[in-house]
C-alpha positions as CSV (number, residue, x, y, z in Angstrom):
1,M,96.1,3.2,78.6
2,K,93.0,5.4,78.3
3,R,92.1,6.7,74.8
4,S,91.3,10.4,74.5
5,K,87.8,11.3,73.3
6,K,87.4,12.7,69.8
7,F,85.7,16.1,69.4
8,S,82.2,15.6,68.1
9,L,80.1,18.5,66.7
10,R,77.0,16.4,67.1
11,S,77.6,16.0,70.8
12,L,78.3,19.8,71.1
13,V,75.0,20.9,69.5
14,T,73.1,18.5,71.6
15,D,74.7,19.9,74.8
16,N,72.2,22.0,76.7
17,R,74.8,24.2,78.2
18,F,76.2,25.2,74.8
19,I,72.7,25.9,73.4
20,L,72.0,28.2,76.4
21,V,75.2,30.3,75.8
22,C,74.5,30.6,72.1
23,S,70.9,31.7,72.8
24,L,72.1,34.4,75.1
25,L,74.6,35.7,72.7
26,I,72.1,35.8,69.8
27,A,69.6,37.6,72.1
28,I,72.1,40.3,73.0
29,V,73.0,40.9,69.4
30,F,69.3,41.2,68.4
31,W,68.7,43.5,71.3
32,A,71.5,45.8,70.4
33,A,70.4,45.9,66.8
34,V,66.9,46.8,67.8
35,C,68.1,49.5,70.2
36,I,70.3,51.1,67.5
37,S,67.7,50.9,64.8
38,F,64.7,51.9,66.9
39,S,66.3,54.0,69.7
40,P,63.9,56.8,70.7
41,E,65.2,60.4,70.2
42,T,66.1,62.4,73.3
43,Q,67.0,66.0,74.1
44,V,69.9,67.2,76.3
45,V,71.5,70.5,77.2
46,I,75.3,71.0,77.1
47,E,76.0,73.8,79.6
48,D,78.6,76.5,79.7
49,V,80.1,76.0,76.2
50,P,82.7,78.8,75.8
51,V,82.3,81.4,73.1
52,E,85.4,82.1,71.0
53,I,86.2,85.7,70.1
54,D,89.2,85.7,67.8
55,M,90.7,89.2,67.7
56,E,93.7,88.3,65.7
57,N,93.5,89.7,62.2
58,S,89.9,90.7,63.0
59,V,88.0,93.8,61.7
60,P,88.2,95.6,65.1
61,A,91.9,94.8,65.3
62,Q,92.4,96.5,62.0
63,Y,90.8,99.6,63.4
64,G,93.0,99.5,66.5
65,L,90.3,98.4,68.8
66,Q,90.5,96.0,71.7
67,M,87.9,94.1,73.7
68,F,87.3,95.2,77.3
69,G,85.1,94.0,80.1
70,E,84.3,90.3,80.6
71,G,87.1,88.1,79.6
72,S,85.0,85.1,78.8
73,Y,81.5,84.3,77.6
74,S,79.5,81.0,77.4
75,V,76.2,79.6,76.2
76,D,74.0,76.5,76.8
77,I,73.3,74.4,73.7
78,T,70.2,72.2,73.4
79,V,70.6,69.2,71.1
80,S,68.5,66.2,70.1
81,G,69.3,62.8,68.7
82,S,69.3,59.1,69.4
83,R,70.0,58.2,73.0
84,Y,73.1,56.2,72.1
85,V,74.5,59.4,70.5
86,V,73.5,62.2,72.9
87,G,72.4,60.4,76.0
88,G,74.2,60.7,79.3
89,K,77.6,62.4,78.9
90,L,78.3,61.3,75.4
91,L,78.5,64.9,74.2
92,S,80.9,67.5,75.7
93,K,81.8,71.2,75.1
94,S,84.5,70.1,72.7
95,D,81.9,68.8,70.3
96,F,80.8,72.3,69.3
97,N,82.3,75.4,67.7
98,V,80.8,78.6,69.2
99,I,82.1,81.8,67.6
100,A,81.1,85.4,68.0
101,D,81.0,87.4,64.8
102,T,83.1,90.6,65.0
103,S,82.9,91.6,61.4
104,S,80.6,94.6,62.0
105,V,82.8,96.2,64.7
106,T,84.4,99.3,63.2
107,S,84.1,101.9,66.1
108,A,84.4,102.2,69.8
109,G,81.5,101.3,72.0
110,T,79.3,98.4,73.0
111,H,78.5,96.0,70.1
112,S,76.1,93.1,69.9
113,L,78.0,90.2,68.4
114,Q,76.0,87.4,66.8
115,I,76.8,83.9,68.0
116,R,77.3,81.2,65.4
117,V,77.1,77.5,66.6
118,S,78.2,74.5,64.7
119,K,79.3,70.9,65.2
120,A,83.0,70.3,65.7
121,N,82.5,67.2,63.5
122,N,79.9,67.5,60.8
123,S,79.4,63.8,60.6
124,D,78.1,63.6,64.2
125,D,74.4,62.4,64.1
126,F,72.6,64.9,66.2
127,T,70.7,68.2,65.7
128,I,71.4,71.6,67.4
129,D,67.9,72.7,68.5
130,A,68.6,75.9,70.5
131,V,71.3,78.2,72.0
132,S,70.7,80.1,75.2
133,D,71.9,83.4,73.7
134,S,72.0,84.5,70.1
135,F,74.0,87.7,70.8
136,I,76.5,88.8,73.4
137,N,77.3,92.5,74.2
138,V,81.0,93.3,74.1
139,Y,82.7,96.7,74.7
140,F,85.4,97.7,72.2
141,D,87.8,100.7,72.3
142,E,91.4,101.8,71.7
143,Y,93.8,100.9,74.5
144,A,95.1,103.8,76.8
145,E,96.9,104.1,80.1
146,K,97.6,106.8,82.7
147,Q,99.3,107.2,86.0
148,A,96.9,108.2,88.7
149,N,97.1,109.3,92.4
150,I,95.5,107.3,95.1
151,A,92.9,109.3,97.2
152,V,92.1,107.8,100.6
153,N,88.5,108.1,101.7
154,I,87.6,107.3,105.4
155,S,84.2,106.2,106.5
156,A,83.3,105.1,110.1
157,N,80.3,103.5,111.7
158,E,80.6,105.8,114.8
159,S,83.8,107.9,114.9
160,V,87.2,107.4,113.4
161,V,89.0,107.8,116.8
162,E,88.1,107.6,120.4
163,E,87.7,110.8,122.4
164,G,91.0,112.4,123.2
165,F,92.6,111.2,120.0
166,I,93.1,112.8,116.6
167,S,92.9,111.2,113.2
168,G,95.6,112.3,110.8
169,D,95.3,112.6,107.1
170,D,99.1,111.9,106.5
171,Y,98.3,108.3,105.5
172,I,101.2,105.9,105.2
173,M,100.8,103.9,102.0
174,D,102.7,101.2,100.2
175,K,102.2,103.2,97.0
176,N,100.9,106.7,96.2
177,T,100.3,106.3,92.5
178,V,99.1,103.4,90.2
179,L,98.9,102.7,86.5
180,V,95.3,102.7,85.2
181,S,94.8,101.0,81.8
182,G,91.7,100.3,79.7
183,P,89.5,101.9,77.1
184,A,90.6,105.3,75.9
185,I,87.2,106.8,76.5
186,E,87.3,105.9,80.2
187,I,90.9,106.8,80.7
188,A,90.1,110.3,79.4
189,Q,87.5,110.6,82.1
190,L,89.8,109.3,84.9
191,K,90.1,111.6,88.0
192,N,92.0,109.4,90.5
193,V,91.9,106.0,92.2
194,A,89.9,105.8,95.4
195,A,91.0,103.7,98.4
196,N,87.9,103.5,100.6
197,V,88.7,102.6,104.2
198,E,85.9,101.5,106.4
199,I,86.4,101.8,110.2
200,E,84.1,99.6,112.2
201,K,85.0,100.9,115.7
202,P,86.9,104.0,116.9
203,L,90.7,103.7,116.9
204,T,93.2,104.4,119.7
205,Q,96.2,103.3,117.7
206,S,97.4,103.8,114.2
207,Q,96.1,100.9,112.1
208,A,96.9,99.4,108.7
209,F,94.2,98.3,106.3
210,N,94.4,96.4,103.1
211,V,91.7,98.0,100.9
212,G,90.5,97.6,97.3
213,L,91.2,100.3,94.7
214,T,88.6,101.8,92.4
215,A,89.3,104.1,89.5
216,V,86.7,106.9,89.4
217,N,85.8,109.7,87.0
218,T,85.3,113.4,87.7
219,N,81.8,112.7,89.0
220,G,83.0,110.1,91.4
221,A,81.5,107.2,89.5
222,A,83.6,104.0,89.1
223,L,85.0,103.2,85.7
224,R,83.8,99.9,84.5
225,F,86.4,98.4,82.2
226,V,89.8,99.5,83.5
227,K,92.6,97.6,85.3
228,I,94.8,99.0,88.0
229,D,98.4,98.0,87.8
230,G,97.3,95.3,85.4
231,A,94.9,93.7,87.9
232,E,91.1,93.3,88.0
233,N,91.0,93.7,91.8
234,A,94.0,95.8,92.9
235,T,94.6,96.6,96.5
236,A,96.7,99.0,98.6
237,A,98.0,99.0,102.1
238,V,96.9,102.1,104.0
239,T,97.8,103.0,107.5
240,V,95.5,105.5,109.2
241,P,97.6,107.5,111.7
242,V,96.2,108.2,115.1
243,Y,97.5,110.9,117.5
244,K,97.0,111.5,121.2
245,M,97.1,114.9,122.9
246,T,99.8,115.1,125.5
247,T,102.5,117.3,127.1
248,L,106.0,116.0,126.9
249,P,109.6,117.3,127.5
250,V,111.6,118.5,124.5
251,E,115.1,117.2,123.6
252,V,117.6,117.1,120.7
253,N,119.9,114.4,119.5
254,F,123.6,115.0,118.7
255,V,125.1,113.1,115.8
256,N,128.7,112.6,114.6
257,S,129.9,113.5,118.1
258,P,133.5,113.0,119.2
259,K,134.1,110.3,121.8
260,N,134.5,112.7,124.7
261,F,131.1,114.3,123.9
262,V,129.5,110.9,123.6
263,D,130.8,109.9,127.0
264,S,130.0,113.3,128.6
265,P,126.9,114.6,126.7
266,I,126.5,118.3,126.2
267,S,124.2,120.1,128.6
268,Y,121.7,122.1,126.6
269,T,118.4,123.9,127.1
270,C,115.3,123.8,124.8
271,T,112.8,126.6,124.6
272,P,110.1,125.8,125.3
273,S,111.2,122.9,127.5
274,R,107.8,121.2,127.3
275,L,105.2,121.1,124.5
276,N,101.6,120.2,124.2
277,V,101.3,118.2,120.9
278,A,99.5,115.3,119.4
279,V,101.8,112.3,119.4
280,L,101.6,109.5,116.9
281,Q,100.3,106.2,118.5
282,N,102.2,103.4,117.0
283,G,102.4,100.8,119.8
284,T,105.3,102.3,121.6
285,E,105.2,104.8,124.6
286,Q,106.8,108.1,123.8
287,T,108.3,109.9,126.8
288,S,109.8,112.9,125.1
289,I,109.7,115.0,121.9
290,V,112.9,114.9,119.8
291,A,112.9,118.4,118.1
292,G,115.7,117.4,115.7
293,K,119.3,116.4,115.2
294,V,122.4,118.6,115.9
295,D,125.2,117.5,113.6
296,F,128.7,118.3,115.0
297,S,129.7,119.6,111.6
298,A,127.6,122.7,112.4
299,V,128.9,123.1,116.0
300,E,131.4,125.9,116.8
301,S,133.4,126.8,119.8
302,G,131.5,128.9,122.3
303,D,127.7,129.5,122.2
304,N,125.6,127.7,119.7
305,T,121.9,128.1,118.9
306,F,119.8,125.8,116.7
307,E,116.2,126.2,115.7
308,F,113.7,123.5,114.8
309,E,110.2,124.0,113.3
310,V,107.5,122.2,115.2
311,D,105.8,121.3,111.9
312,N,108.8,119.3,110.8
313,I,109.1,117.1,114.0
314,D,108.5,113.4,113.1
315,G,105.5,111.7,114.7
316,V,103.8,114.8,116.2
317,K,101.2,117.3,115.2
318,K,100.8,120.8,116.7
319,G,98.3,120.7,119.5
320,S,96.9,123.6,121.5
321,T,100.3,125.3,121.5
322,S,101.0,128.3,119.2
323,V,104.7,127.6,119.3
324,K,106.2,127.3,115.8
325,V,109.9,127.0,116.6
326,I,111.9,125.2,119.2
327,T,115.3,126.7,120.1
328,A,118.1,124.6,121.5
329,E,121.1,126.4,123.1
330,F,124.4,125.1,124.5
331,S,128.0,126.2,124.9
332,I,131.3,124.4,123.9
333,P,134.1,125.9,126.0
334,D,137.8,125.1,126.1
335,V,138.2,124.1,122.5
336,K,140.6,125.4,119.9
337,S,140.2,125.7,116.1
338,R,142.8,125.0,113.4
339,T,142.7,125.2,109.6
340,V,144.4,122.3,107.8
341,S,144.8,120.8,104.3
342,L,143.8,117.1,104.2
343,L,145.0,114.4,101.8
344,T,142.2,112.7,99.9
345,S,144.3,109.6,100.0
346,N,143.4,109.4,103.7
347,L,139.7,109.8,102.9
348,G,137.5,106.7,103.4
349,V,134.0,106.4,101.8
350,I,131.0,105.1,103.7
351,N,127.9,103.8,101.9
352,A,129.3,104.1,98.4
353,P,127.0,102.8,95.6
354,A,127.8,99.1,95.1
355,E,127.9,99.5,91.3
356,Y,130.7,102.1,91.3
357,E,134.4,102.5,92.0
358,I,134.9,105.9,93.7
359,S,138.0,108.0,93.3
360,F,138.7,111.6,94.1
361,V,139.9,114.1,91.5
362,N,141.8,116.4,93.8
363,S,144.6,115.2,96.0
364,R,143.8,117.6,98.8
365,I,140.9,119.4,100.5
366,N,142.1,122.8,101.6
367,N,141.0,125.1,104.4
368,V,139.4,122.5,106.5
369,T,138.5,123.7,110.0
370,L,139.2,121.4,113.0
371,Y,137.8,121.9,116.5
372,G,139.0,120.0,119.6
373,S,141.0,120.2,122.8
374,E,144.1,122.4,122.4
375,T,146.4,119.4,123.2
376,E,144.8,117.1,120.6
377,V,144.4,119.7,117.9
378,D,148.0,120.9,118.1
379,G,149.3,117.3,118.1
380,L,147.5,116.3,114.9
381,D,149.7,115.8,111.8
382,A,147.5,117.1,108.9
383,D,149.0,114.6,106.4
384,K,148.2,111.7,108.7
385,I,144.6,112.6,109.6
386,T,142.2,109.9,108.5
387,F,138.6,110.9,107.8
388,S,135.5,109.7,105.9
389,V,132.6,110.9,103.9
390,D,129.1,109.3,104.0
391,L,127.4,108.9,100.6
392,A,124.2,107.3,101.9
393,S,122.1,110.4,101.0
394,V,124.1,111.5,98.0
395,N,122.9,110.8,94.4
396,I,126.0,109.5,92.6
397,E,125.9,109.1,88.8
398,S,128.5,107.6,86.5
399,G,131.3,110.0,85.7
400,R,132.3,113.2,87.4
401,N,130.3,114.3,90.5
402,E,130.6,117.5,92.5
403,I,129.1,117.1,96.0
404,K,128.8,119.0,99.2
405,V,129.1,116.8,102.4
406,P,130.3,117.0,106.0
407,L,133.6,115.2,106.8
408,L,133.9,112.8,109.7
409,I,137.3,112.7,111.4
410,K,138.5,109.3,112.8
411,G,140.7,108.2,115.7
412,T,140.5,111.3,117.9
413,E,138.9,111.8,121.3
414,S,137.8,115.5,121.1
415,C,138.2,116.7,117.6
416,W,135.6,117.2,114.9
417,I,135.6,118.8,111.4
418,Y,133.5,121.9,111.2
419,G,131.6,122.8,108.0
420,T,130.5,121.2,104.8
421,Y,133.0,120.8,101.9
422,T,132.9,120.5,98.2
423,L,134.4,117.3,96.8
424,I,134.9,116.3,93.2
425,L,134.8,112.5,92.8
426,N,134.7,110.2,89.8
427,A,132.3,107.2,89.8
428,S,133.3,104.4,87.3
429,A,131.3,101.2,86.8
430,K,132.8,98.1,88.4
């Protein structure tokens, strides 16, 4: 059996390898001690240290003043100290307190605020040598806001439209007004908000632009410190309409027509039958001009005449024509009229507001005029006539509502209800 060797201190201290390791450790310790004791001083710059402006319970806040303009400020701080304290990235922005003094701000306007810099930890062994800025200029004022109109301004490198086309000023916008907020002095000078559209090459079609908005004063100069709809860089969608000169046939559309008149459309004449106008260019080819709609609630037996103003026609502008009114004429022969009393229990409602239950106060609607073929009109049982009222374009409020609307008869081939009738309905919340 082998006997284990006993540990011997003497053999250890005479071991060259042990002596080498100990020598290295002692050298490192002495080197570190010398570096710490005799480290040369160095100077570094900590960049973009944020400046704190505490407005809560501040002097300007007591005077009802707010800060406007730049939302943040920063400075560069030069410090010196031992390399092992300030060298490399040993210091950061969080090692400093940088505060702007607002104690002298008691009135609206631009104020120079003194910057005070200190160590976040006073025990840190370095010296603050310099700060890039001793003061910052900050604008103070009371807060105000105002609703403003958007004014579209068009500028073009050459021309807004190609030859043969017309540029309209009836701009299509996603919003016409905006809320402008900011310093009271600037809001008092506010005229409107400019949407400046720049057109690089002439247009042949209506075109949408997303443009920046600028609040301007009465002299047209931009206001510096305001926000539009709460944003620093607000935008709006603006469509510049483009029209093309052309001559097209004129027609009208019939609405709420009985089935027989849908299957066999009414023959009518328009005067003039053709019109020279500027037609909106929106990507679709227009082959006629729709002067307007003829609702059967306004159609009587015999001769009918309807007039439509050219200025009210959608999608067109008056061109070289001097015509102001288009006249549509037609005749409805072989129909009979009858006056009846209709039960509101047979009345259906179309497009009622989702938040209300609708009920009618009166049980009957009296003196309702029906038109239609003699056979069908005479065969109708007034108490069984079903009809409806469309509330899509009617403003309904909670409680009692008195409205005037046309009535739409159901389930007949040739009949329609002539005229507009007053209904009293009650709207109760669901």
